[in-house]
C-alpha positions in Angstrom: 30.6 -39.5 -54.1 28.7 -37.4 -51.5 30.8 -34.5 -49.8 29.4 -33.9 -46.3 30.9 -30.8 -44.7 31.9 -30.5 -41.0 29.1 -27.9 -40.6 26.4 -30.3 -41.5 27.8 -32.9 -39.1 28.0 -30.4 -36.1 24.5 -29.6 -36.8 23.6 -33.6 -37.0 25.4 -34.1 -33.7 23.8 -30.9 -32.0 20.4 -32.3 -32.9 21.1 -35.6 -31.6 21.8 -33.9 -28.4 18.7 -32.3 -28.0 16.4 -35.0 -26.8 18.9 -35.5 -23.9 18.6 -32.5 -22.8 15.0 -32.2 -22.6 15.2 -35.3 -20.7 17.8 -33.7 -18.4 15.2 -30.7 -17.5 14.2 -31.6 -14.1 11.3 -29.2 -13.6 8.0 -30.3 -12.1 5.2 -28.5 -12.7 1.5 -29.2 -11.6 -1.8 -27.4 -11.9 -4.8 -28.0 -9.3 -8.3 -26.1 -9.6 -10.6 -26.6 -6.2 -14.1 -25.4 -6.5 -16.4 -25.2 -3.4 -20.4 -24.0 -3.4 -20.3 -21.6 -0.2 -23.3 -20.7 1.3 -26.0 -17.4 0.4 -25.2 -18.9 -3.4 -21.5 -17.6 -3.7 -19.0 -20.0 -5.3 -15.1 -20.1 -4.3 -12.7 -21.0 -6.8 -9.0 -21.6 -6.1 -6.3 -21.9 -8.7 -2.6 -23.5 -7.5 0.6 -24.0 -10.0 3.2 -25.4 -8.1 6.9 -25.6 -9.9 9.3 -27.4 -8.5 13.2 -28.0 -9.3 16.6 -28.8 -7.9 18.8 -25.8 -7.5 21.9 -25.8 -9.7 20.8 -28.9 -11.5 19.5 -27.0 -14.6 17.6 -24.1 -15.5 14.2 -23.1 -14.7 10.8 -22.4 -16.3 10.4 -19.9 -13.3 13.5 -18.0 -14.0 12.7 -14.9 -12.9 11.4 -16.0 -9.6 14.2 -18.0 -9.3 17.0 -15.2 -9.8 15.1 -13.6 -7.0 15.9 -16.4 -4.6 19.7 -16.4 -5.6 20.3 -12.3 -6.2 18.7 -11.4 -3.0 19.9 -14.3 -0.9 16.1 -15.5 0.0 14.9 -18.5 1.9 11.3 -17.7 1.7 9.1 -14.9 -0.5 5.3 -14.1 0.0 3.5 -11.9 -1.9 -0.2 -11.0 -2.2 -2.4 -8.7 -4.6 -6.1 -8.7 -3.0 -9.5 -7.0 -3.7 -12.2 -7.4 -1.4 -12.7 -8.9 2.2 -13.3 -12.7 3.0 -16.2 -13.3 5.2 -15.2 -15.9 7.6 -18.1 -16.0 9.4 -20.0 -16.9 6.4 -17.7 -18.8 4.3 -15.6 -20.4 6.6 -11.7 -20.2 5.6 -9.8 -20.0 2.3 -6.9 -22.3 1.4 -4.4 -19.5 1.2 -5.3 -16.4 3.2 -4.4 -12.5 2.4 -5.3 -9.2 3.6 -6.8 -6.0 1.2 -4.1 -4.4 -1.0 -0.8 -5.5 -1.6 1.4 -7.7 1.3 4.8 -9.1 1.3 7.0 -10.3 3.7 10.1 -12.6 3.0 12.7 -14.5 5.1 16.4 -13.4 4.2 20.0 -15.1 5.0 21.9 -13.0 7.1 24.8 -12.7 4.7 27.2 -10.0 5.9 27.8 -8.4 2.1 24.9 -6.6 2.1 22.5 -5.0 4.7 19.0 -6.5 5.3 17.1 -3.4 4.7 19.1 -2.5 1.5 18.2 -6.4 0.1 14.5 -5.7 1.0 14.6 -2.2 -0.3 16.0 -3.6 -3.9 13.6 -6.7 -3.4 10.8 -4.7 -3.2 11.7 -2.2 -6.0 12.5 -5.6 -8.5 8.6 -6.9 -7.5 7.4 -3.8 -8.3 8.7 -3.7 -11.8 8.1 -7.4 -12.1 4.0 -7.3 -11.3 3.7 -3.7 -12.2 2.7 -2.6 -8.7 3.2 -0.2 -6.4 5.7 -1.9 -4.2 8.5 0.4 -4.8 7.0 3.1 -2.1 7.8 0.5 0.5 10.7 1.9 2.8 11.7 1.6 6.5 8.4 3.7 7.2 6.2 0.9 6.0 8.1 -2.3 7.3 8.3 -4.0 10.3 9.8 -7.1 12.0 7.2 -9.6 13.4 8.5 -11.7 16.2 5.6 -14.4 17.1 3.2 -14.1 14.0 4.3 -15.0 10.8 6.5 -18.1 11.1 9.1 -19.5 7.9 7.7 -22.6 6.4 11.0 -23.7 4.9 12.6 -26.7 6.4 14.7 -26.1 9.7 17.5 -28.2 11.0 20.0 -27.7 13.7 23.2 -25.3 12.9 21.7 -23.6 10.7 21.3 -19.6 10.9 18.2 -18.2 11.9 16.8 -16.3 9.0 15.8 -12.7 9.3 11.8 -11.6 8.3 11.1 -8.1 6.7 7.0 -7.6 6.3 5.1 -4.8 4.7 1.4 -4.0 3.4 -0.2 -1.3 1.2 -3.7 -1.9 1.8 -4.6 1.2 -0.6 -3.1 -0.6 -3.7 -5.3 -1.2 -6.4 -5.4 -4.7 -8.2 -6.2 -4.8 -11.7 -5.3 -6.5 -14.7 -2.0 -5.0 -15.2 -1.1 -7.3 -12.3 -3.0 -10.6 -13.9 -1.0 -10.4 -17.3 2.8 -10.2 -15.6 1.2 -12.7 -13.1 0.5 -15.0 -15.7 3.6 -14.9 -17.8 5.6 -16.6 -15.1 3.7 -20.1 -15.9 4.9 -22.4 -18.5 1.9 -21.8 -20.7 1.2 -18.8 -19.9 -2.2 -17.7 -20.6 -3.1 -19.7 -23.6 -3.5 -23.3 -22.3 -4.4 -25.1 -19.4 -6.5 -23.8 -16.3 -4.7 -20.7 -16.5 -6.8 -20.0 -19.6 -10.0 -19.6 -17.3 -8.7 -16.3 -15.6 -10.5 -14.3 -18.3 -9.9 -10.5 -16.9 -13.5 -9.6 -17.2 -14.8 -12.6 -15.0 -12.1 -12.3 -12.2 -12.4 -8.7 -11.6 -16.1 -8.6 -11.6 -15.9 -11.3 -8.7 -16.8 -9.9 -5.4 -13.3 -11.2 -3.9 -10.0 -11.9 -5.6 -6.6 -12.6 -4.8 -3.3 -13.0 -6.7 -0.5 -14.6 -4.5 3.3 -16.1 -5.2 4.9 -18.1 -2.6 8.3 -19.1 -3.2 10.5 -21.4 -0.3 13.5 -23.3 -0.2 13.4 -26.7 0.7 16.3 -29.1 1.8 16.7 -32.4 -0.7 18.8 -34.3 2.1 18.8 -34.5 5.8 22.0 -32.6 5.7 20.8 -29.8 3.8 23.7 -29.8 1.3 20.9 -29.8 -2.0 18.3 -27.7 -1.9 14.9 -27.5 -3.9 12.9 -24.5 -5.0 9.0 -24.4 -4.9 7.3 -21.7 -6.7 3.4 -21.9 -6.1 1.1 -19.4 -7.8 -2.4 -19.1 -6.6 -5.6 -17.6 -7.6 -8.5 -17.3 -5.0 -12.0 -16.1 -6.7 -15.4 -15.7 -5.0 -18.4 -15.1 -7.0 -22.0 -14.5 -6.5 -24.4 -16.8 -8.5 -27.1 -14.1 -8.2 -25.4 -12.1 -10.9 -25.8 -15.3 -13.4 -29.7 -15.6 -13.6 -30.3 -18.6 -11.0 -28.6 -21.0 -8.7 -27.6 -23.3 -11.7 -23.8 -22.7 -13.0 -21.0 -23.9 -14.7 -17.3 -23.2 -15.2 -18.1 -21.7 -18.8 -20.6 -19.5 -17.1 -18.3 -18.3 -14.2 -15.4 -17.7 -16.1 -16.9 -17.0 -19.7 -15.5 -19.8 -21.0 -14.5 -23.7 -20.7 -10.9 -25.0 -20.1 -9.3 -25.7 -23.5 -7.6 -28.7 -21.9 -4.6 -29.1 -19.7 -1.1 -27.3 -20.1 1.2 -29.7 -21.9 3.9 -29.2 -19.8 1.7 -30.4 -16.4 2.6 -33.5 -15.0 -0.8 -33.8 -13.3 -4.0 -31.2 -14.1 -6.5 -32.2 -11.7 -10.1 -30.4 -10.8 -11.8 -31.0 -7.6 -15.4 -30.1 -6.5 -16.3 -30.0 -3.2 -19.8 -32.1 -2.8 -19.8 -32.3 0.7 -23.3 -30.3 0.4 -25.2 -33.1 -2.1 -27.6 -30.5 -2.8 -27.0 -30.2 -6.4 -26.6 -32.8 -9.6 -23.0 -32.6 -11.7 -23.2 -33.1 -15.6 -20.1 -35.3 -15.8 -19.2 -38.3 -13.8 -16.0 -37.8 -11.8 -12.9 -39.6 -12.4 -12.5 -40.3 -8.7 -14.0 -39.9 -5.6 -12.3 -38.8 -2.6 -13.1 -39.0 1.2 -10.9 -36.6 3.4 -11.2 -36.9 7.1 -9.0 -34.9 9.3 -9.6 -33.0 12.3 -12.9 -34.6 12.9 -14.1 -32.9 9.8 -15.1 -35.2 6.7 -14.9 -33.7 3.2 -16.4 -35.5 0.1 -14.5 -34.4 -3.0 -15.0 -35.5 -6.9 -11.8 -35.7 -8.6 -11.4 -35.1 -12.1 -8.1 -35.4 -14.1 -8.0 -33.1 -17.0 -5.5 -35.2 -18.9 -7.2 -38.3 -18.9 -10.5 -36.5 -19.9 -8.4 -35.4 -23.0 -7.1 -39.3 -23.6 -10.9 -40.8 -23.6 -13.0 -38.1 -24.7 -11.1 -36.1 -27.5 -8.5 -39.0 -28.2 -5.6 -36.9 -28.3 -6.9 -33.6 -29.5 -7.6 -30.4 -27.7 -10.8 -30.5 -25.9 -13.0 -28.2 -23.9 -13.5 -29.4 -20.3 -17.0 -27.9 -18.6 -18.4 -28.9 -15.3 -22.2 -28.0 -14.9 -24.2 -27.6 -11.6 -27.9 -28.1 -11.4 -28.9 -27.0 -7.9 -32.0 -29.1 -6.5 -32.9 -27.0 -3.6 -36.3 -24.5 -3.2 -35.0 -21.3 -4.6 -37.0 -19.6 -1.5 -34.9 -21.5 0.8 -31.6 -20.0 2.1 -29.1 -22.0 3.4 -26.9 -20.8 6.6 -24.1 -22.4 7.3 -22.6 -22.8 11.0 -20.2 -20.6 12.1 -16.8 -21.5 12.0 -14.8 -22.3 15.2 -13.0 -18.4 15.3 -13.7 -15.1 13.3 -13.0 -11.6 14.2 -13.9 -7.9 13.5 -12.2 -4.7 13.6 -13.6 -1.0 13.8 -12.8 2.4 14.8 -14.5 4.5 17.9 -14.4 7.9 18.7 -16.3 11.2 18.4 -14.2 14.3 16.7 -10.8 14.8 15.3 -8.8 14.7 18.7 -9.0 11.0 19.8 -9.9 7.4 18.5 -10.2 4.1 19.5 -9.2 0.7 17.5 -11.2 -2.1 18.5 -10.7 -5.9 17.6 -13.5 -8.1 18.6 -12.6 -11.7 18.1 -15.5 -14.6 18.6 -14.8 -18.2 19.8 -17.2 -20.8 18.9 -15.0 -23.7 19.7 -15.9 -26.0 22.8 -12.6 -25.2 24.3 -10.2 -22.0 25.0 -7.9 -21.0 22.2 -4.7 -19.7 22.4 -3.9 -17.1 19.9 -1.7 -14.1 18.7 -2.9 -10.9 17.4 -0.5 -8.4 15.6 -1.4 -4.8 15.1 0.8 -3.1 12.4 0.0 0.5 13.0 1.4 3.3 10.4 3.6 6.1 12.2 1.1 8.9 11.6 -1.7 7.2 14.0 0.3 7.3 17.7 -1.0 4.9 19.9 -1.2 4.9 23.6 0.2 1.4 25.0 -1.2 2.4 28.6 -4.8 2.2 27.3 -4.6 -1.0 25.7 -7.5 -3.0 27.3 -8.7 -6.9 26.7 -12.2 -7.5 28.1 -14.6 -10.3 28.1 -18.2 -9.5 28.5 -19.1 -6.0 30.1 -16.1 -5.7 32.7 -14.0 -8.8 32.8 -10.5 -8.0 32.0 -8.1 -10.6 30.4 -4.2 -10.4 31.0 -2.3 -10.8 28.0 0.3 -13.9 28.1 3.0 -11.9 26.8 3.3 -8.3 25.2 6.1 -7.4 22.3 5.6 -3.7 21.2 7.6 -1.7 19.0 7.1 1.9 19.5 6.9 4.2 16.0 8.9 6.5 15.0 7.4 9.5 12.9 8.1 9.1 9.2 10.9 6.6 10.0 9.0 3.2 11.7 5.3 2.0 12.0 3.6 0.8 15.9 4.0 -2.9 16.3 2.3 -4.8 18.6 1.9 -8.5 19.2 -0.2 -9.8 21.7 -0.6 -13.5 23.1 -4.0 -13.7 24.8 -6.1 -16.8 25.9 -9.7 -16.6 24.8 -12.5 -18.5 27.0 -14.7 -21.2 25.3 -18.0 -20.0 23.4 -17.2 -16.3 24.2 -16.3 -12.8 22.4 -13.1 -10.8 23.6 -12.9 -7.2 22.5 -9.1 -5.9 22.1 -9.0 -1.9 21.9 -6.3 1.0 22.6 -6.6 4.7 21.8 -5.0 6.7 19.2 -4.7 10.6 18.5 -5.2 12.3 15.0 -2.4 14.3 14.2 -1.8 16.8 11.0 0.7 15.9 8.7 2.6 18.1 6.5 0.8 19.6 3.4 3.1 17.3 1.1 2.2 13.9 2.6 -1.5 14.0 1.9 -2.5 11.7 -1.0 -3.9 13.4 -3.7 -7.4 12.7 -2.3 -6.8 13.9 1.3 -10.3 13.7 1.8 -10.6 10.1 0.8 -8.8 9.1 4.3 -5.8 7.1 5.0 -5.8 3.1 5.3 -4.7 1.1 8.6 -3.4 -2.4 7.6 -5.1 -5.4 8.7 -4.3 -7.3 11.8 -3.1 -10.6 11.5 -4.5 -13.2 13.8 -2.3 -16.5 14.3 -3.3 -19.6 16.4 -3.4 -23.4 16.3 -7.1 -25.0 15.8 -7.7 -28.4 17.7 -10.4 -29.4 14.9 -10.5 -28.8 11.0 -14.1 -27.6 10.8 -14.2 -25.3 8.0 -10.5 -25.5 7.4 -9.4 -26.1 3.9 -5.5 -25.0 4.3 -2.5 -27.4 3.2 -0.3 -28.6 5.7 3.3 -26.8 6.2 5.2 -29.9 4.7 2.7 -30.1 1.4 3.0 -28.7 -1.5 -0.1 -29.9 -3.7 -3.7 -29.5 -2.7 -4.2 -33.2 -2.8 -1.7 -33.9 -0.4 -4.1 -32.3 2.1 -6.5 -35.2 2.0 -6.6 -37.4 5.5 -3.8 -34.9 6.6 -4.3 -35.5 10.4 -2.0 -33.0 12.6 -1.6 -34.2 15.9 -0.2 -30.5 17.0 -3.2 -28.5 15.7 -3.7 -26.8 12.3 -2.3 -23.5 11.9 -4.5 -20.6 10.8 -4.0 -17.1 10.1 -7.2 -14.6 9.8 -6.8 -11.2 8.3 -9.2 -8.4 9.7 -10.4 -5.5 7.6 -8.1 -2.8 6.6 -9.4 0.4 8.4 -10.1 3.8 6.9 -9.1 6.8 9.1 -9.9 10.6 8.2 -7.2 12.5 9.3 -7.6 16.5 10.0 -6.9 18.1 6.4 -6.0 21.6 6.0 -7.8 24.0 3.6 -6.3 23.2 0.2 -8.4 25.7 -1.5 -6.3 28.5 0.5 -3.0 27.3 -1.0 -4.5 27.5 -4.1 -6.1 30.9 -3.8 -2.5 32.4 -2.7 -1.0 30.6 -5.6 -3.5 32.4 -7.8 -3.5 35.8 -6.8 0.5 35.9 -6.6 0.7 34.6 -10.4 -1.7 37.5 -11.2 -0.1 40.3 -9.0 3.3 39.0 -10.9 2.0 38.8 -14.1 0.6 42.4 -13.8 3.5 43.8 -12.5 5.7 41.7 -15.1 4.3 43.1 -18.2 4.4 47.0 -17.7 8.0 46.3 -16.6 8.8 44.1 -19.4 7.5 46.4 -21.8 9.5 49.4 -20.5 12.9 47.9 -20.0 12.9 46.2 -23.3 10.9 48.5 -26.0 12.5 51.8 -27.4 10.5 54.9 -27.0 10.6 57.1 -30.0 8.7 60.3 -31.0 6.1 60.0 -34.0 4.0 62.4 -35.8 0.3 63.1 -35.2 -1.6 61.0 -37.3 -5.0 62.1 -38.9 -7.8 60.2 -37.6 -10.1 58.1 -39.5 -12.6 59.6 -41.5 -16.1 58.8 -40.3 -19.3 57.8 -42.6 -20.9 61.3 -41.9 -17.9 63.5 -42.6 -17.5 61.3 -45.8 -21.0 62.0 -46.9 -20.6 66.0 -46.0 -17.6 66.2 -48.1 -19.4 64.5 -50.6 -22.3 67.1 -50.9 -19.6 69.7 -50.3 -17.7 68.7 -53.3 -20.7 68.8 -55.6 -21.9 72.3 -54.4 -18.2 73.7 -55.2 -18.3 72.0 -58.7 -22.2 73.8 -59.6 -20.8 77.1 -58.2 -17.7 77.1 -60.5 -19.9 76.1 -64.1 -22.4 79.1 -63.3 -20.0 82.1 -63.3 -18.8 80.9 -66.9 -22.1 80.6 -68.6 -23.1 84.4 -67.1 -19.6 85.2 -68.8 -21.0 83.8 -72.2 -24.0 85.3 -72.2 -22.8 88.9 -71.3 -20.4 89.3 -74.2 -23.1 88.2 -77.1 -20.1 85.5 -78.8 -22.3 83.0 -80.7 -20.7 79.7 -81.4 -20.2 79.0 -85.4 -21.4 75.7 -86.7 -18.5 74.2 -88.6 -20.7 71.2 -90.1 -23.3 73.8 -91.5 -23.8 73.6 -95.7 -22.4 76.6 -97.4 -25.0 78.7 -99.1 -23.6 81.0 -100.9 
């Protein structure tokens, strides 16, 4: 008879319950990679990892990010870390736009429990620790509340309270592998398998442009918005120069140092899209599907590769190394120059001397019709601007009146300057938006360690609706995956945001060597005064006898010869005394003769 304990029965029942718990796990994870050859021998790679789950149904794989939404009452959060500048005039438009440095903005539920500013400060501190960044320095002096430029991407229904927006940018933030490592740990497969295994720091941070992004939004699952769904989208944009890879031919292995080690086991779909609109190259592998996307008058040809299907057919269930190789058929002496996009912008500083300058934003419209746009200028508090000097010119002297103007005056050390301008730019023309500012002196503690390097001004944001989708690759507002952008025509227009350059401003700096000299002189004087006073006040003064000095070598030689002369003088009188008495010395050892 076999005895079965209660502990064994409980363990057996727990094991039976595991499969049902796994099936109830409602997280949906998708990974996508979009590769587009750019003009002038550049390659653009866009990684997108999307996780969606029902709020309150069960736990999530992206638990740290989900806790941010619940703890701080967020409806939407956007965070980006970017190095380099996207060249709109030559490369067109990216899928996800981001400004240089770090950029973060969020929409909060207007809960009365805690103030929005307090939650915003705690959120930035939490993100700073989560992604190893300097977001903890964000306070009221870096925060602004745009009214027209940034709009939420969440579902909005009548009767819901309007969320509250906070925005901040740190253009000086340096992006490094310390940001990529915690970012990759938030993915289900970490950095071991799937498309994230291609993100090798040596390849990513050696590129001309790279950007990390985290986008969280809260969506409604039903029309009454009683149940919610959270969506976390982690993105990476990389632009690499093929001239650094010894030739126009390239592959995934050459760009990222290794092939893709299969797909993520937890991913529902794993697709790679190659843009072959410019059919001037051959591909090593035959695609699983060919996609023709037509939207906004633009036609795009894509090759779709299903990594999971590739594993099933080629590797027969084993781990396979997925790789794409591109052989360029163009003449290497010919440089292809693509047509300019419908709109792009440049930003720079004018002025001579260290008294007053001028910030100029030049916007070019290549579209056949006029465009209406909103320009958002976020100016730090240490750059006081003059609103009465604002001018918008078309051509040499033709002035354009803004459609609307929203100005928030800055307060030193408390609030930045904010300027939102609505303007209508004519067709096939260029306008210049400019205003004056002053150079001011800061307190010496407010200068960075490398004060002569200068201070950064965040990039301005230009928002508009494009009537056509030429050079446009962004996803629609309601879309979650990249494949949902195929043939997604939008009658109202295609929302576009441009980030200009971040400006480097050299403020008047004091002579930091003078405080150094004063500190050295003061420390020297104190040290010289402190030493004798300390000796006098702490040591006891006692009288001592006179000590003989040390005998030199010459004195020793003289003493030696004097001593020798004295011994000789004493022996001579003794010999003379024996001779005068006539006494003879008897030899006791002589033989007896008698």
